[in-house]
N, C-alpha and C positions, 0 to 999 in steps of 0.2 A: 334652439340659437341660431341667430341671423348672421351669419358669415358671408352675403352678398356683396360688400365693399372689400374681401380679402381679394386684391391683385397687384401685381406688379406690369410693368412694362419689360418688356425682352430687349434690350438695348445689346446687340450682338449683330454681326453682321452677315447678311444674305448669302444663300447659294444662287448660281444660275448652274443654266445647262450644261455650260463649257467646260465649269468646276469639276462635273460629274463623271466618275470612270463608267465607260459603258459596261464593266461587269459589276455587276452590285455586290457579290461579295468581295471584291478588292477595295470598293467603296466602303464596306461595313469596316473591313482591317482596317482603313486610313481613320475613320472614325471611331474605332475600336482604342487603336494606338493613342487619337490625342485625348479620350475617356481616362486612360492610364496614365498619358504623362502628366495630364491636370490633375491628379490626385484624386479622380475620383472613385468613392467607396464602391468597392466590389462592383467593377464596370459589367464583370459577368452575371451579374445579379439580373436575371428576367422573370417578368409575370408572364406565365403559360398559361393559356387559355382552351380546356376542351368541352365538348359537348356529346353525351353520352345517346341511348338509345331514345331516351325521356323527352330530348330538346334542351333541357336546362343545364347552361353553360354554368363551367365552373372555373376558378380561377386561383393561382398559386403560386410561389416566388419559388423558382430554380434557381441553378446556377448551371452555364454552360458551360462544357469542360473543353470541349474541342470543337474548331469549324473549319471546313475547307471546301472545294466545288461540290465535293460529295453531299454536304449538309451541316446542320449546327446540332451538336449532340449534348445529351443529359443522362443521369441516371436514375434511375430511384427504382422501389420494390415494384414487383409486378402484380402484387396483389394490391395495390395501392387506387384509389381511387379516378386516378389519371391515368392508372394502367388499363382499368375496364374499361373508361370511355374510351378511350384508344381504341381498345380492343372492338368495342361496337361502331367507332366512327374513326377512323384511324388518321383526321386531318386535325390542324390544331395551328395555334398566333402564337406568337412571340412579341412581347414589349419590353424594349432595353430603354427605360428613362433616364437619361444624363440631365437631368435637369442642372445641375451645374453649369452646363457648358449651353442651355436650352435647345437641347436635343432630344429627341427619340428615333428609334427605328422599331418600325413592324415588318416582321416576317411572317408571312402564309404558307402554306403547303402541306403535302401528306407527311404522315408520319410512320416511320420502321422499325424493328429494333434490330440493333447494331448484332452483328456476329458473337458469339460467346470467345471466341480470341480477345476481340477488343472489349467486353466486358471485364476478361479478366486482366487486361494489359491494365486498365484505368485502376480496376477495383485492389491492384498489388502496389499501385502507387499511394495508395490511402495511408492516413496514420492507423495504427492499429486499434485504437480508440473507434474509431470511425467503421472498420472494417466490423469488429464486436457489433459496434450499433446495426449497422446493415443484419446481421444474427437474429438481434434479438425484437426489433420492432416490425409487428406486425401491420405496417404503415396504413392507416384510417380507420383499424379496427378499435372498438371499445373498449378500454383498461379501467379496471376500478380504483385505481390509485398510481400514485408515482411509486411508493415503496416497491410494487409488483413488477415496476419495469426495473427499479435497481435491483431486485433479487434477482431478475433474469439476465441483467449484465454481471453480476457474481458468479452466474452457473457457467455463462458463456467465457468468462475470462478463464475458470477455472478448467473447462472441459479444451481449450485452446492456451492451455498455459505455456506449450513450447512448442514450437514450429512455426510453419507458415498457417495462415488462417485463409481456409479454402473459400472458393467465389462459391455465394448461394445460386442453390439455383430458380429461387424466386427473384432474384435481385440483377439487374442488368442495364443494358441504356438502349438508348431510343434515340434517332437521327431524323429531325425535320428536314424534309428535301423542298427546298421553297420553290414555290410557283410567282411569290408575290412579294415584294419588299415595297416599303413607301419611309422615305428619310425627311426628315421633318425637324425645321429649323426656328425658333422662335424670332418672330421679328417687331419692331414698335406698334403698335395700335392694331394688334391683333391679326395684323398684314403678314403672316407667316410666310414662308416658303414651303411648300411641300414637292416630291417629285418620287413619284410611282413608277417602279419596274414590272413588269408582267411578262411573265414567261410566254411567248407565241411560238409554235413552229421550231421549238430548239434555239431562239434566240430571245434577247431582251429588249422589250421597247419601252423608252422612255417617257412620260409626259408629265409636267407641271400639272398639280391641282390645286384650286383654288383654297386658301385658307378656311 
């Protein structure tokens, strides 16, 4: 299938250095708010890239649950592929593809587990069905059928039929502590605007990149 003629020109206003906040987290918050206001579907959905000891990158979509100056937090099963790779190489990259706005943001840095208290606070806020799902799924492991998964759901519903569902010991959050941001704004003729923030000696250095 030849799809080489699939293209569109990005008709959008550009960005200049003086329009950017000196703090990339505040700049991310501004763009995230724009994405929400524009009705972008799940603006907190991101592509998370990790690399294990074998050097093979892997990629999946996860949901950002909160962010602040300490970092960007997502949750998962600690036995999942991403968790194994983060144990071997605690560094990752996030990509937010806000294509409706001709924008994307890349964040790179080291990754650490959040505290059990943070994980419990978020887990307790999840719908009950999602809490059951966390107990049921041995994420990334092979399973012979969908029916077996549904059987496990029924068993867990019976087990936790009354009262609060406890936080599984094998489930919790990770925080990406940023060391690099890239803000990308699509422009006509592929002459896009790209600005990079690099963390150096406790401060952020901003520079324009060629498209």
